[in-house]
DOPA-609416 format. One record per residue (C-alpha): chain; x, y, z; residue in three letters. Coordinates in steps of 0.05 Angstrom, whole numbers, plus 32768, in hexadecimal, padded with zeros to 4 digits. Each point is the difference from the previous one (the first is absolute). Layout:
// residues N
+-----+------+------+------+------+
! mol !   xx !   yy !   zz ! type !
+-----+------+------+------+------+
!   A !    X !    Y !    Z !  ALA !
...
+-----+------+------+------+------+
***
This chain:
// residues 143
+-----+------+------+------+------+
! mol !   xx !   yy !   zz ! type !
+-----+------+------+------+------+
!   A ! 7EC8 ! 7C05 ! 85D4 !  MET !
!   A ! 7FBC ! 7FFC ! 7FE1 !  THR !
!   A ! 7FEB ! 7FEC ! 7FBA !  GLU !
!   A ! 7FD4 ! 8042 ! 8006 !  ARG !
!   A ! 803A ! 802A ! 801E !  ARG !
!   A ! 8032 ! 7FE7 ! 7FC1 !  ARG !
!   A ! 7FD2 ! 800A ! 7FD0 !  ARG !
!   A ! 7FEB ! 804C ! 801F !  TRP !
!   A ! 804C ! 8010 ! 8000 !  LEU !
!   A ! 8006 ! 7FE1 ! 7FBA !  ILE !
!   A ! 7FD2 ! 8033 ! 7FE8 !  GLY !
!   A ! 8017 ! 8033 ! 8027 !  ALA !
!   A ! 8046 ! 7FF8 ! 7FE7 !  GLY !
!   A ! 7FDF ! 7FFA ! 7FB2 !  ALA !
!   A ! 7FDD ! 8041 ! 8008 !  VAL !
!   A ! 8039 ! 802C ! 8012 !  LEU !
!   A ! 8032 ! 7FE8 ! 7FD6 !  VAL !
!   A ! 7FCA ! 8011 ! 7FD1 !  LEU !
!   A ! 7FF5 ! 8046 ! 8019 !  ALA !
!   A ! 804D ! 8006 ! 8000 !  GLY !
!   A ! 800B ! 7FEE ! 7FB0 !  LEU !
!   A ! 7FC4 ! 802B ! 7FF3 !  VAL !
!   A ! 8027 ! 8042 ! 801D !  VAL !
!   A ! 8044 ! 7FE6 ! 7FEC !  PHE !
!   A ! 7FDD ! 8001 ! 7FB3 !  PHE !
!   A ! 7FE2 ! 8046 ! 8002 !  VAL !
!   A ! 8044 ! 8024 ! 801C !  PHE !
!   A ! 8029 ! 7FD3 ! 7FCB !  GLN !
!   A ! 7FD7 ! 8022 ! 7FC4 !  GLY !
!   A ! 7FDF ! 7FD8 ! 7FC7 !  LEU !
!   A ! 803E ! 7FF7 ! 7FD8 !  ASP !
!   A ! 8023 ! 7FE2 ! 803E !  ARG !
!   A ! 7FCB ! 7FDD ! 801C !  ALA !
!   A ! 7FF0 ! 7FDD ! 7FBC !  ASP !
!   A ! 804D ! 7FE6 ! 8000 !  LYS !
!   A ! 7FFA ! 7FEC ! 804A !  TRP !
!   A ! 7FBC ! 7FD8 ! 7FF1 !  GLY !
!   A ! 8020 ! 7FDC ! 7FCB !  GLY !
!   A ! 803B ! 7FE7 ! 8036 !  VAL !
!   A ! 7FCC ! 7FEC ! 8036 !  GLY !
!   A ! 7FDC ! 7FD8 ! 7FCA !  SER !
!   A ! 8039 ! 7FDA ! 7FF2 !  PHE !
!   A ! 800B ! 7FFB ! 8041 !  LEU !
!   A ! 7FB8 ! 7FEA ! 8014 !  LEU !
!   A ! 7FF2 ! 7FD4 ! 7FC9 !  GLY !
!   A ! 804A ! 7FDD ! 800C !  SER !
!   A ! 7FEF ! 7FF6 ! 8049 !  GLY !
!   A ! 7FB9 ! 7FEF ! 7FF1 !  LEU !
!   A ! 801F ! 7FCA ! 7FCE !  ALA !
!   A ! 802C ! 7FDE ! 8035 !  VAL !
!   A ! 7FD1 ! 7FF6 ! 802C !  TYR !
!   A ! 7FCB ! 7FE9 ! 7FCD !  GLY !
!   A ! 803C ! 7FC1 ! 7FF6 !  LEU !
!   A ! 800F ! 7FF5 ! 8040 !  ARG !
!   A ! 7FAD ! 7FF3 ! 8015 !  ALA !
!   A ! 7FFD ! 7FD1 ! 7FC2 !  GLY !
!   A ! 802D ! 7FD1 ! 8025 !  ASP !
!   A ! 7FDA ! 7FC9 ! 801E !  SER !
!   A ! 803F ! 7FDC ! 8028 !  SER !
!   A ! 7FFC ! 8043 ! 8033 !  ASP !
!   A ! 7FBE ! 7FEF ! 801D !  GLY !
!   A ! 7FCF ! 800D ! 7FE2 !  GLY !
!   A ! 7FCC ! 7FB9 ! 8003 !  GLY !
!   A ! 7FCC ! 7FD4 ! 800D !  GLN !
!   A ! 7FD8 ! 7FF9 ! 803D !  SER !
!   A ! 7FD5 ! 7FD6 ! 8026 !  ALA !
!   A ! 8000 ! 801F ! 8048 !  ASP !
!   A ! 7FC5 ! 7FE9 ! 8028 !  GLY !
!   A ! 7FE7 ! 7FCA ! 7FC5 !  ALA !
!   A ! 7FD9 ! 7FD6 ! 801B !  THR !
!   A ! 7FFF ! 7FB9 ! 7FE0 !  ALA !
!   A ! 7FE5 ! 7FC3 ! 8000 !  GLY !
!   A ! 8038 ! 7FDB ! 7FD3 !  GLY !
!   A ! 8045 ! 8020 ! 7FF0 !  SER !
!   A ! 8012 ! 803C ! 7FEC !  ILE !
!   A ! 8036 ! 8011 ! 7FC7 !  ASN !
!   A ! 8028 ! 8042 ! 7FF3 !  GLN !
!   A ! 8026 ! 7FF5 ! 7FB3 !  VAL !
!   A ! 8028 ! 8031 ! 7FDF !  ARG !
!   A ! 803F ! 800A ! 7FD3 !  GLY !
!   A ! 7FF2 ! 7FB6 ! 7FE1 !  VAL !
!   A ! 801E ! 7FFA ! 7FC4 !  GLN !
!   A ! 8002 ! 7FAE ! 7FFC !  GLY !
!   A ! 7FD5 ! 7FC3 ! 8015 !  ASP !
!   A ! 7FE0 ! 8007 ! 8048 !  LEU !
!   A ! 7FD5 ! 7FCF ! 8017 !  THR !
!   A ! 7FCD ! 8004 ! 8045 !  ILE !
!   A ! 7FE4 ! 7FBC ! 8016 !  GLY !
!   A ! 7FC2 ! 7FEB ! 7FEC !  GLY !
!   A ! 7FC6 ! 8013 ! 801E !  SER !
!   A ! 7FDC ! 7FD5 ! 8041 !  PRO !
!   A ! 7FBE ! 7FDA ! 7FFC !  SER !
!   A ! 7FE2 ! 802F ! 8025 !  ALA !
!   A ! 800B ! 8042 ! 801F !  VAL !
!   A ! 800E ! 8009 ! 8055 !  PRO !
!   A ! 7FD7 ! 8031 ! 801C !  PRO !
!   A ! 802C ! 803D ! 800C !  PRO !
!   A ! 8025 ! 7FFD ! 8045 !  PRO !
!   A ! 7FF9 ! 801E ! 803A !  THR !
!   A ! 8044 ! 801C ! 8013 !  GLY !
!   A ! 8035 ! 802D ! 7FD1 !  ALA !
!   A ! 8031 ! 7FD2 ! 7FE4 !  THR !
!   A ! 8047 ! 801B ! 800A !  ASP !
!   A ! 8017 ! 8026 ! 7FC8 !  PRO !
!   A ! 8042 ! 7FF4 ! 7FD3 !  PRO !
!   A ! 803E ! 8021 ! 8012 !  PRO !
!   A ! 8005 ! 803B ! 7FD6 !  PRO !
!   A ! 8013 ! 8001 ! 7FBB !  THR !
!   A ! 8020 ! 803C ! 7FFC !  GLY !
!   A ! 7FDB ! 7FFC ! 7FB3 !  GLY !
!   A ! 7FB8 ! 8022 ! 801D !  GLY !
!   A ! 7FD7 ! 7FCC ! 8009 !  GLN !
!   A ! 7FDE ! 7FFC ! 8043 !  SER !
!   A ! 7FCE ! 7FD4 ! 8026 !  ALA !
!   A ! 7FFD ! 8024 ! 8039 !  ARG !
!   A ! 7FB7 ! 7FE2 ! 8037 !  GLY !
!   A ! 7FFC ! 7FD0 ! 7FB6 !  ALA !
!   A ! 7FCF ! 7FBB ! 8020 !  ARG !
!   A ! 8006 ! 7FCA ! 7FD2 !  ALA !
!   A ! 7FE5 ! 7FC2 ! 8006 !  GLY !
!   A ! 8041 ! 7FE5 ! 7FCE !  GLY !
!   A ! 803E ! 801E ! 800B !  GLY !
!   A ! 801D ! 804A ! 7FEA !  ILE !
!   A ! 8028 ! 7FFF ! 7FBC !  ASN !
!   A ! 802A ! 803B ! 7FE6 !  GLN !
!   A ! 8025 ! 7FF2 ! 7FC9 !  VAL !
!   A ! 802A ! 8035 ! 7FDA !  ASP !
!   A ! 8037 ! 8005 ! 7FC1 !  GLY !
!   A ! 7FF9 ! 7FBA ! 7FE8 !  VAL !
!   A ! 8027 ! 7FFA ! 7FC1 !  GLY !
!   A ! 7FF5 ! 7FAB ! 7FFA !  GLY !
!   A ! 7FD7 ! 7FC9 ! 8014 !  SER !
!   A ! 7FEA ! 8001 ! 804D !  ALA !
!   A ! 7FC9 ! 7FDF ! 801F !  ARG !
!   A ! 7FE3 ! 8005 ! 8049 !  ILE !
!   A ! 7FD3 ! 7FB6 ! 7FFA !  GLY !
!   A ! 7FD0 ! 7FDD ! 8020 !  GLY !
!   A ! 7FBE ! 8031 ! 8027 !  ASP !
!   A ! 8027 ! 8034 ! 7FED !  GLY !
!   A ! 802A ! 8003 ! 803F !  THR !
!   A ! 803E ! 7FE4 ! 7FED !  GLY !
!   A ! 7FEF ! 7FB8 ! 800C !  ALA !
!   A ! 8003 ! 7FCA ! 7FDD !  PRO !
+-----+------+------+------+------+
***
């Protein structure tokens, strides 16, 4: 299913649900509609609170992307560091951007990606470091 069709179906469904609620409330009368509205507001608020808590969890894939990036040196993606982190020294001269794409590292499951990235140095993705970590030399992992 295309994204456009999916959005259209969700919008049409939302309009139908709202129209059904309006008809329901009209037939309930003012007092009962007020009570139903209170219950519905509680349920909607609770659902949105749970969704908000879940969406705020950084381990569910929301992350960093260097997709399609081109760099003469290394590409470093770092997040979730709670301790020391050292990434190698800077090279004396920055090499020109490469002509071919560097193979991306395997998926980390943490939301970092570098698909189609081209780098003259290494592509480093670091997540969740609780202590010291060091990527030496020119940033490629070589000393």
